[in-house]
DSSP file (Angstrom, degrees, kcal/mol; ACC not computed):
  #  RESIDUE AA STRUCTURE BP1 BP2  ACC     N-H-->O    O-->H-N    N-H-->O    O-->H-N    TCO  KAPPA ALPHA  PHI   PSI    X-CA   Y-CA   Z-CA
    1    1 A M              0   0    0      0, 0.0     2,-0.3     0, 0.0   101,-0.1   0.000 360.0 360.0 360.0 123.9   -1.1  -15.8  -13.9
    2    2 A K        -     0   0    0     99,-0.4     2,-0.4    41,-0.0   101,-0.2  -0.546 360.0-166.6 -78.9 135.6   -1.3  -12.1  -13.3
    3    3 A T        -     0   0    0     -2,-0.3     2,-0.3    99,-0.1    40,-0.2  -0.946   6.0-176.6-119.9 148.2    1.0  -10.5  -10.6
    4    4 A I  E     -a   43   0A   0     38,-2.5    40,-2.6    -2,-0.4     2,-0.5  -0.947  22.6-128.2-138.6 160.6    0.8   -7.1   -9.1
    5    5 A T  E     -a   44   0A   0     -2,-0.3    74,-0.7    38,-0.2     2,-0.6  -0.941  13.6-157.1-108.4 132.0    2.6   -4.9   -6.7
    6    6 A V  E     -aB  45  78A   0     38,-3.2    40,-2.9    -2,-0.5     2,-0.5  -0.942  15.8-153.6-103.5 116.7    0.7   -3.2   -3.8
    7    7 A F  E     -aB  46  77A   0     70,-2.5    70,-2.7    -2,-0.6     2,-0.6  -0.800   8.0-164.2 -92.8 130.6    2.7   -0.1   -2.7
    8    8 A V  E     -aB  47  76A   0     38,-3.2    40,-2.3    -2,-0.5     2,-0.3  -0.917  10.0-165.2-115.9 104.6    2.3    1.2    0.9
    9    9 A Y  E     +aB  48  75A   0     66,-2.9    66,-2.4    -2,-0.6     2,-0.3  -0.707  32.7 103.3 -94.2 138.5    3.7    4.7    1.2
   10   10 A G  E     -a   49   0A   0     38,-2.5    40,-3.6    -2,-0.3    41,-0.4  -0.946  52.5-102.0-178.2-159.9    4.3    6.1    4.7
   11   11 A A        -     0   0    0      2,-0.3    13,-0.7    -2,-0.3    14,-0.3  -0.958  30.9-109.0-146.3 162.6    6.8    7.0    7.3
   12   12 A E  S    S+     0   0    0     -2,-0.3     2,-0.3    12,-0.1    -1,-0.1   0.899 104.1  74.2 -58.2 -41.1    8.1    5.7   10.6
   13   13 A Q  S    S-     0   0    0      1,-0.1    -2,-0.3    10,-0.1    11,-0.2  -0.594  96.1-114.4 -77.0 133.0    6.3    8.5   12.4
   14   14 A I        -     0   0    0     -2,-0.3     5,-0.1     1,-0.1     9,-0.1  -0.431  36.8 -95.5 -69.4 139.7    2.6    8.0   12.5
   15   15 A C    >   -     0   0    0     58,-0.5     3,-3.0     3,-0.2     6,-0.2  -0.304  31.6-125.2 -52.8 128.9    0.4   10.4   10.6
   16   16 A P  G >  S+     0   0    0      0, 0.0     3,-0.6     0, 0.0    -1,-0.1   0.823 112.4  47.0 -50.9 -36.8   -0.8   13.2   12.9
   17   17 A S  G 3  S+     0   0    0      1,-0.2     3,-0.1     2,-0.1    -2,-0.1   0.443 109.6  57.3 -86.9   4.0   -4.4   12.4   12.0
   18   18 A C  G X   +     0   0    0     -3,-3.0     3,-2.2     1,-0.1    -1,-0.2  -0.111  61.6 139.4-122.6  33.4   -3.9    8.7   12.5
   19   19 A V  T <  S+     0   0    0     -3,-0.6    -1,-0.1     1,-0.3    -2,-0.1   0.772  73.2  46.0 -57.4 -32.4   -2.7    8.5   16.1
   20   20 A N  T 3  S+     0   0    0     -3,-0.1    -1,-0.3     2,-0.0    -2,-0.0   0.389  99.5  88.4 -92.1   6.2   -4.6    5.4   17.1
   21   21 A F  S <  S-     0   0    0     -3,-2.2     3,-0.1    -6,-0.2    -3,-0.1  -0.606  86.1 -95.4-100.9 162.6   -3.7    3.4   13.9
   22   22 A P        -     0   0    0      0, 0.0    -1,-0.1     0, 0.0     2,-0.1  -0.269  50.2 -94.8 -66.3 161.2   -0.7    1.2   13.3
   23   23 A S     >  -     0   0    0      1,-0.1     4,-2.9    -9,-0.1     5,-0.2  -0.365  35.8-105.2 -76.9 162.8    2.3    2.8   11.5
   24   24 A A  H  > S+     0   0    0    -13,-0.7     4,-2.2     1,-0.2     5,-0.1   0.833 121.6  53.4 -58.2 -32.4    2.7    2.4    7.7
   25   25 A K  H  > S+     0   0    0    -14,-0.3     4,-2.0     2,-0.2    -1,-0.2   0.922 110.8  46.7 -69.0 -42.8    5.4   -0.2    8.1
   26   26 A E  H  > S+     0   0    0      1,-0.2     4,-2.7     2,-0.2    -2,-0.2   0.918 110.5  53.2 -62.2 -41.8    3.2   -2.3   10.4
   27   27 A T  H  X S+     0   0    0     -4,-2.9     4,-3.0     1,-0.2     5,-0.2   0.903 108.2  50.8 -60.1 -40.7    0.3   -1.8    7.9
   28   28 A A  H  X S+     0   0    0     -4,-2.2     4,-2.4    -5,-0.2    -1,-0.2   0.926 111.2  47.5 -66.5 -40.8    2.5   -3.1    5.1
   29   29 A S  H  X S+     0   0    0     -4,-2.0     4,-2.3     2,-0.2    -2,-0.2   0.926 113.5  47.8 -59.8 -48.4    3.5   -6.1    7.1
   30   30 A W  H  X S+     0   0    0     -4,-2.7     4,-2.4     1,-0.2    -2,-0.2   0.929 114.0  47.3 -57.2 -51.4   -0.1   -6.8    8.0
   31   31 A L  H  X S+     0   0    0     -4,-3.0     4,-3.0     1,-0.2     5,-0.3   0.882 108.7  53.4 -59.3 -42.2   -1.2   -6.4    4.5
   32   32 A E  H  X S+     0   0    0     -4,-2.4     4,-2.4    -5,-0.2     5,-0.2   0.944 111.7  46.3 -60.9 -48.0    1.6   -8.6    3.0
   33   33 A A  H  X S+     0   0    0     -4,-2.3     4,-1.6     2,-0.2    -2,-0.2   0.916 115.6  45.5 -62.6 -41.7    0.6  -11.5    5.4
   34   34 A A  H  X S+     0   0    0     -4,-2.4     4,-1.4     1,-0.2    -2,-0.2   0.926 116.7  43.8 -67.9 -45.3   -3.1  -11.1    4.6
   35   35 A L  H  X S+     0   0    0     -4,-3.0     4,-3.1     1,-0.2     5,-0.5   0.851 108.9  56.0 -75.1 -33.2   -2.7  -10.8    0.9
   36   36 A K  H  X S+     0   0    0     -4,-2.4     4,-2.1    -5,-0.3    -1,-0.2   0.908 107.7  51.7 -59.5 -42.3   -0.2  -13.7    0.6
   37   37 A R  H  < S+     0   0    0     -4,-1.6    -1,-0.2    -5,-0.2    -2,-0.2   0.869 119.3  35.6 -59.0 -37.3   -2.8  -15.9    2.4
   38   38 A K  H  < S+     0   0    0     -4,-1.4    67,-2.8     2,-0.1    -2,-0.2   0.860 136.0  15.6 -87.5 -38.8   -5.4  -15.0   -0.1
   39   39 A Y  H >< S-     0   0    0     -4,-3.1     3,-1.5     1,-0.3    -3,-0.2   0.426  84.7-153.3-120.2  -4.6   -3.5  -14.6   -3.3
   40   40 A G  G ><  -     0   0    0     -4,-2.1     3,-1.2    -5,-0.5    -1,-0.3  -0.368  69.4 -14.1  69.5-144.0   -0.1  -16.3   -2.8
   41   41 A E  G 3  S+     0   0    0      1,-0.2    -1,-0.2    -2,-0.0    -5,-0.1   0.383 115.5  88.8 -80.1   4.5    2.8  -15.1   -4.9
   42   42 A Q  G <  S+     0   0    0     -3,-1.5   -38,-2.5    -6,-0.1     2,-0.4   0.646  86.6  57.5 -71.8 -14.3    0.5  -13.1   -7.2
   43   43 A V  E <   -a    4   0A   0     -3,-1.2     2,-0.5   -40,-0.2   -38,-0.2  -0.967  62.1-171.4-125.0 132.1    0.8  -10.1   -4.9
   44   44 A D  E     -a    5   0A   0    -40,-2.6   -38,-3.2    -2,-0.4     2,-0.5  -0.973  11.0-155.7-116.9 130.4    3.9   -8.3   -3.8
   45   45 A V  E     -a    6   0A   0     -2,-0.5     2,-0.5   -40,-0.2   -38,-0.2  -0.918  11.0-171.5-110.5 131.0    3.6   -5.7   -1.1
   46   46 A R  E     -a    7   0A   0    -40,-2.9   -38,-3.2    -2,-0.5     2,-0.4  -0.972  13.8-146.9-126.0 129.7    6.3   -3.0   -1.0
   47   47 A Y  E     -a    8   0A   0     -2,-0.5     2,-0.5   -40,-0.2   -38,-0.2  -0.785  15.2-166.7 -91.1 136.9    6.7   -0.4    1.8
   48   48 A V  E     -a    9   0A   0    -40,-2.3   -38,-2.5    -2,-0.4     2,-0.6  -0.988  16.0-139.3-124.6 120.5    8.0    3.0    0.6
   49   49 A D  E >   -a   10   0A   0     -2,-0.5     3,-0.5     3,-0.4   -38,-0.2  -0.681   8.8-150.3 -77.7 122.4    9.3    5.5    3.1
   50   50 A I  T 3  S+     0   0    0    -40,-3.6    -1,-0.1    -2,-0.6   -39,-0.1   0.718  94.6  49.9 -72.9 -16.6    8.0    8.9    1.9
   51   51 A H  T 3  S+     0   0    0    -41,-0.4    -1,-0.2     1,-0.2   -40,-0.1   0.721 127.9  20.7 -92.3 -19.5   11.0   10.7    3.5
   52   52 A E  S <  S-     0   0    0     -3,-0.5    -3,-0.4     2,-0.1    -1,-0.2  -0.480  84.5-176.1-142.0  66.6   13.7    8.5    1.9
   53   53 A P        -     0   0    0      0, 0.0     2,-0.4     0, 0.0     7,-0.1  -0.407   2.2-170.6 -72.1 138.7   11.9    6.8   -1.1
   54   54 A V        +     0   0    0     -2,-0.1     2,-0.3     5,-0.1    -5,-0.1  -0.978  42.8  51.5-126.6 143.0   14.0    4.2   -3.1
   55   55 A G  S    S-     0   0    0     -2,-0.4    -7,-0.0     4,-0.1     5,-0.0  -0.958  88.6  -2.3 136.4-155.4   12.9    2.7   -6.3
   56   56 A S  S  > S-     0   0    0     -2,-0.3     4,-2.3     1,-0.1     5,-0.2  -0.181  70.4-104.7 -68.2 165.0   11.7    3.8   -9.8
   57   57 A A  H  > S+     0   0    0      1,-0.2     4,-2.3     2,-0.2     5,-0.2   0.831 123.3  55.9 -57.1 -36.8   11.2    7.5  -10.7
   58   58 A E  H  > S+     0   0    0      2,-0.2     4,-2.3     1,-0.2    -1,-0.2   0.925 106.6  49.1 -64.9 -44.0    7.5    6.9  -10.4
   59   59 A T  H  > S+     0   0    0      2,-0.2     4,-1.7     1,-0.2    -2,-0.2   0.930 113.3  46.5 -58.1 -48.1    7.8    5.6   -6.8
   60   60 A V  H  X S+     0   0    0     -4,-2.3     4,-1.8     1,-0.2    -2,-0.2   0.899 112.0  51.1 -61.3 -42.9    9.9    8.5   -5.8
   61   61 A A  H  X S+     0   0    0     -4,-2.3     4,-2.1     1,-0.2    -1,-0.2   0.846 109.8  49.4 -64.2 -37.8    7.5   11.0   -7.5
   62   62 A F  H  X S+     0   0    0     -4,-2.3     4,-2.2     2,-0.2    -1,-0.2   0.858 107.2  54.4 -74.4 -30.8    4.5    9.4   -5.7
   63   63 A A  H  X S+     0   0    0     -4,-1.7     4,-1.4     2,-0.2    -2,-0.2   0.886 108.9  49.3 -64.5 -38.3    6.3    9.6   -2.3
   64   64 A K  H  X S+     0   0    0     -4,-1.8     4,-3.1     2,-0.2     3,-0.3   0.936 108.4  54.4 -62.2 -47.3    6.8   13.3   -3.0
   65   65 A R  H  X S+     0   0    0     -4,-2.1     4,-2.9     1,-0.2     6,-0.3   0.902 102.8  56.9 -55.4 -42.5    3.1   13.6   -3.9
   66   66 A V  H  <>S+     0   0    0     -4,-2.2     5,-1.8     1,-0.2    -1,-0.2   0.906 113.6  38.9 -56.8 -40.5    2.1   12.1   -0.6
   67   67 A L  H ><5S+     0   0    0     -4,-1.4     3,-0.8    -3,-0.3    -2,-0.2   0.905 116.5  49.9 -77.7 -40.5    4.0   14.8    1.2
   68   68 A D  H 3<5S+     0   0    0     -4,-3.1    -2,-0.2     1,-0.2    -3,-0.2   0.907 117.2  40.1 -63.5 -41.5    3.0   17.7   -1.1
   69   69 A E  T 3<5S-     0   0    0     -4,-2.9    -1,-0.2    -5,-0.2    -2,-0.2   0.400 105.9-125.7 -92.0   3.7   -0.7   16.9   -1.0
   70   70 A D  T < 5 -     0   0    0     -3,-0.8    -3,-0.2    -4,-0.2    -4,-0.1   0.885  41.7-176.9  52.2  42.9   -0.7   16.1    2.7
   71   71 A L      < -     0   0    0     -5,-1.8     2,-0.5    -6,-0.3    -1,-0.1  -0.429  32.2-107.2 -68.8 145.2   -2.3   12.6    2.1
   72   72 A W        -     0   0    0     -2,-0.1    14,-1.3     2,-0.1    -1,-0.1  -0.629  53.6-105.8 -72.8 119.9   -3.1   10.5    5.1
   73   73 A Y  S    S+     0   0    0     -2,-0.5   -58,-0.5    12,-0.2     2,-0.2  -0.784  95.4  57.0-103.7 151.2   -0.6    7.7    5.4
   74   74 A P  S    S-     0   0    0      0, 0.0    12,-1.1     0, 0.0     2,-0.5   0.295  73.1-170.0 -72.4 142.0   -0.3    4.9    5.0
   75   75 A V  E     -BC   9  85A   0    -66,-2.4   -66,-2.9    10,-0.2     2,-0.5  -0.958   9.2-151.0-108.4 123.9   -1.4    5.3    1.3
   76   76 A V  E     -BC   8  84A   0      8,-2.6     7,-3.1    -2,-0.5     8,-1.4  -0.823  15.6-172.5 -98.2 124.7   -2.1    2.1   -0.5
   77   77 A V  E     -BC   7  82A   0    -70,-2.7   -70,-2.5    -2,-0.5     2,-0.5  -0.973  10.3-177.4-125.1 124.8   -1.5    2.3   -4.2
   78   78 A I  E >  S-BC   6  81A   0      3,-2.3     3,-1.8    -2,-0.5   -72,-0.1  -0.982  75.5 -19.2-123.9 123.4   -2.3   -0.4   -6.8
   79   79 A E  T 3  S-     0   0    0    -74,-0.7    -1,-0.2    -2,-0.5     3,-0.1   0.909 129.2 -48.4  48.3  50.4   -1.4    0.1  -10.5
   80   80 A G  T 3  S+     0   0    0      1,-0.2     2,-0.5    -3,-0.1    -1,-0.3   0.420 115.4 113.5  81.6  -4.6   -1.1    3.9  -10.0
   81   81 A E  E <   -C   78   0A   0     -3,-1.8    -3,-2.3     2,-0.0     2,-0.5  -0.891  68.4-125.7-110.2 130.3   -4.4    4.3   -8.2
   82   82 A I  E     +C   77   0A   0     -2,-0.5    -5,-0.2    -5,-0.2     3,-0.1  -0.587  31.7 172.4 -71.9 119.5   -4.9    5.3   -4.5
   83   83 A V  E     +     0   0A   0     -7,-3.1     2,-0.3    -2,-0.5    -1,-0.2   0.725  62.3   4.4 -98.5 -31.0   -6.9    2.5   -3.0
   84   84 A A  E     -C   76   0A   0     -8,-1.4    -8,-2.6     4,-0.1     2,-0.4  -0.991  54.4-164.2-157.1 149.7   -6.8    3.6    0.6
   85   85 A E  E     -C   75   0A   0     -2,-0.3     2,-1.4   -10,-0.2   -12,-0.2  -0.987  69.5  -9.4-131.7 142.4   -5.5    6.4    2.9
   86   86 A G  S    S+     0   0    0    -14,-1.3   -71,-0.1   -12,-1.1   -68,-0.1  -0.566 134.2  20.6  80.6 -92.8   -5.0    6.5    6.6
   87   87 A N  S    S-     0   0    0     -2,-1.4    -2,-0.2   -66,-0.1    -1,-0.1  -0.857  86.2-148.5-115.3  93.0   -6.7    3.3    7.9
   88   88 A P        -     0   0    0      0, 0.0     2,-0.5     0, 0.0    -4,-0.1  -0.265   3.7-137.3 -67.5 148.9   -6.9    0.8    4.9
   89   89 A K     >  -     0   0    0      1,-0.1     4,-2.0     2,-0.0     3,-0.2  -0.932   3.9-147.2-106.2 124.5   -9.7   -1.6    4.6
   90   90 A L  H  > S+     0   0    0     -2,-0.5     4,-3.1     1,-0.2     5,-0.3   0.901  96.5  57.5 -56.7 -45.8   -8.7   -5.1    3.5
   91   91 A K  H  > S+     0   0    0      1,-0.2     4,-2.3     2,-0.2    -1,-0.2   0.921 106.9  46.5 -57.9 -43.7  -12.0   -5.7    1.6
   92   92 A E  H  > S+     0   0    0     -3,-0.2     4,-2.0     2,-0.2    -1,-0.2   0.903 112.8  50.2 -66.6 -37.4  -11.6   -2.6   -0.6
   93   93 A I  H  X S+     0   0    0     -4,-2.0     4,-2.6     1,-0.2    -2,-0.2   0.957 111.6  49.2 -61.0 -48.5   -7.9   -3.5   -1.4
   94   94 A C  H  X S+     0   0    0     -4,-3.1     4,-2.6     1,-0.2     5,-0.2   0.901 107.9  53.9 -58.2 -43.3   -9.0   -7.1   -2.3
   95   95 A Q  H  X S+     0   0    0     -4,-2.3     4,-2.0    -5,-0.3    -1,-0.2   0.909 110.9  45.1 -58.5 -43.7  -11.7   -5.8   -4.5
   96   96 A K  H  X S+     0   0    0     -4,-2.0     4,-1.8     2,-0.2    -1,-0.2   0.915 111.0  53.6 -67.3 -43.7   -9.3   -3.6   -6.4
   97   97 A I  H  <>S+     0   0    0     -4,-2.6     5,-1.8     1,-0.2    -2,-0.2   0.923 112.9  44.4 -58.5 -42.8   -6.8   -6.6   -6.7
   98   98 A E  H ><5S+     0   0    0     -4,-2.6     3,-1.2     1,-0.2    -1,-0.2   0.846 106.7  59.9 -74.6 -32.3   -9.5   -8.7   -8.1
   99   99 A R  H 3<5S+     0   0    0     -4,-2.0    -1,-0.2     1,-0.3    -2,-0.2   0.840 102.0  53.6 -57.0 -36.7  -10.7   -6.0  -10.5
  100  100 A V  T 3<5S-     0   0    0     -4,-1.8    -1,-0.3    -3,-0.2    -2,-0.2   0.402 130.0 -92.4 -84.3   2.7   -7.2   -5.9  -12.1
  101  101 A G  T < 5S+     0   0    0     -3,-1.2     2,-0.4     1,-0.3   -99,-0.4   0.563  77.0 138.5 107.4   8.4   -7.4   -9.6  -12.8
  102  102 A V      < -     0   0    0     -5,-1.8     2,-0.3  -101,-0.1    -1,-0.3  -0.745  39.9-146.6 -87.3 134.2   -5.7  -11.4   -9.8
  103  103 A K        -     0   0    0     -2,-0.4   -61,-0.1  -101,-0.2     3,-0.1  -0.749  15.4-111.7-101.9 144.9   -7.5  -14.5   -8.7
  104  104 A Q        -     0   0    0     -2,-0.3   -65,-0.2     1,-0.1     2,-0.1  -0.372  41.4 -97.8 -67.7 153.8   -7.8  -15.9   -5.2
  105  105 A L              0   0    0    -67,-2.8    -1,-0.1     1,-0.1   -65,-0.1  -0.416 360.0 360.0 -69.5 149.6   -6.0  -19.2   -4.4
  106  106 A S              0   0    0     -2,-0.1    -1,-0.1    -3,-0.1    -2,-0.0   0.469 360.0 360.0 -73.5 360.0   -8.2  -22.2   -4.5
């Protein structure tokens, strides 16, 4: 069974362009609940604060990229690919998860 990590990069402060959207942390919680229902333990969702990133060198570097490139957060990343910026769409995230080989629960 394949497992993947979905990274949600963002900050406590809501992106200036995303005023009416939930915070990145709220988005990570919502995504985790939705994806666990659909894929179970095959998917792990991790929130990364772009101002105080913790984790691998790759995770820290990507957090810096979000700031340097003024990406709209939350930024959802799966296997190094940006899947969503700003207001993520569950359908697009699920399509990417299934393209990398994760199967829905029966």
